[in-house]
Every structure is written in structure tokens, then in C-alpha cells.
N, C-alpha and C positions, 0 to 999 in steps of 0.2 A: 636549881636552887638560886643561881645568880639571876635567872630570868624573873623569878618571883620577887626578889629584892628590887630589881630594876623597875618592875611594874608597880610595886608598893611605893617606891620613891617617886615615880612619875605621878601616881595618883595623889600622893601627899603634896607634891609641887602644885598640881592643879587646884587642890583645895586651898592652899595658902594664897595663891595668886587670886583665886576667886574671892576670898575673904578680904584681901587687901584692896581690891579695886572698888572705886566709888561707883554706885549704880548710875547709869546714864538716864537722862530724861527719856521716857518711853511714851511716845505719842499715842493717845487712845481716842482722840476725836479730831475731826477736821477743824481748821480754824474758821469760825463763823464770819461771814461777810460783814465788815463794819459799815455803819451808816454814814451818810453825808452829814457832817456837823452843821453845815450851812442850812440844810433842810430842817434840822432839829431846833435851830435857834429861833428865838422870838424876835420880832422887829425891835431894834434898839438895844438888843442884848449884846454884852461884850462876848467875844469868843476867846478862849484861853490864849494868852500870849499877845494879843493885839494891844491891850491897854495894861497888861500886867507885867511888872518887873519883880521877879522872885528874889527874895532875900534868903529865905529858907524853903527849900523844896525837897521834902523827904519822899523818896521813891517808895511806893507801896511794896509790901512783901508779897511774894508769891505764896499763897496759902499752901501749907504742907500737904494737906489732903489732896488738893488739886494737882500739886506737883507729883505726888506719889501715884495718882491715878492717870497722869499724863493729860490732864485737862488743860485747855487753852481757850482764850476768849478775849473780851474787851469790855470796858466800862466807859460810858459817857456820863461824867459827873457834872452836876449843876451846883454852882456856889455863888455867894455874894461876897464881896470884899468891902469891909468897913473902911471908913476914911483913914483909920490908923494902919491899914494893911492886913488886919486879921481876917481870916475866913469866917464866914457865917452862913447859916442856912444851907449846909452841905447836904445834898441828896443825889440819888441816882436817877438820871433821866432815862437811860436805857442801858441794858447790859446783855451779854450773851456769853455763855449760857446764864440765864437769869439766876441771880442770887449767889453764884459761885464766888465771884471776885468783889462783890459789893462792899462787904465789911472791911476788907483789906484797903480798898480805895478810900472809903470814908475815913477810916482811922488815920491814914497818912495825910489826907487833904486837910483835916481839922488842925493839923500841926503846921501847915504851910503859913508862911509870912511873906507879905509883899511890901514893896515900897509904898509909903503913904500915897493914897490917891486923891485925898482931899474931897471937898464938896460933900455929897451924900454917899460917896462910895460907888461901887460898881454892882450892878444887879444882873442876875441870870447869866453868869459866865459859864461857858461850857469847856470842859477839858476831857480829852480822849486819853485813856490809859489802856495800853496794850499788854496783854498777858500771853506771851507766845514762846513756845519751846523752853519753858522754865525760866524765862527772862521777863522783866517788867520794863516797859518804856513809856514815857509820858509824851503825848503828842504823836504825830505821824512822821 
């Protein structure tokens, strides 16, 4: 009888511990090889960080469905910066896996604010956003 109670208590303990622990990020795909930003850029285009001084830089959120599925990848976003420092014409130049992280990146970039750049602003700036192992990082 004591063995049954011990076994029951042990099973209950495992159930409670299992329910209390946070699920870890479970990798389901290999990290895709990122591109060379310099090769993607057009002549005369700014490359994220060279001429940009961020005032507000919101890190994109890791999409829930991608995190649950263990997906990882990257986005190369293209944007213009108006003379007042607001982002404009945000689009995705390349991404892998295609379409998985694009919406998250665009939503965050549209909220970015840079120091005023004057003149006619900056055109065709490229920014690399890394979605890896449940974490998001801007740049390399």
C-alpha cells in the first residue's frame, strides 16, 4: 500500500513540475545562410547604421507561430529615411524562410525614428534582422 502511495505522489510531482516549467524553444529548422548586405545594396544606397543614428529603435517581435514551430531565419529590410528622421517606403528586400518574419519586421521598422538627416533624406537603406533561437537581433 505504501508503494502505491509513493508511486502516486511521485507521478503527481512529475505532473506538477511539468506544468510549472516554461516550454523551451525547440528548433525545427536549420538557420538559413544569410546574404551579403553589400551585394544586395545598390550603388549610392545607405547601409543600416552607416549614416543612421537611431532615436527610437523597436526590436521586432518573434512571431508566436514561428516560435511555437521552432522556426528561425532572417530579413533584409529596405527603407528610406525622410529628412525629419521618420522611416518611409519600408519593404522586404530578401528573407528566409520567405514571408515568415516579414510582417514582424515591417511593423517594427515603421515605428523607428532616426536623428534628422536633412537634405532629401536617405534612400534604399538596408537593415539585417536576425530571428534565431527565439531571439531577435538587429544587425550582425
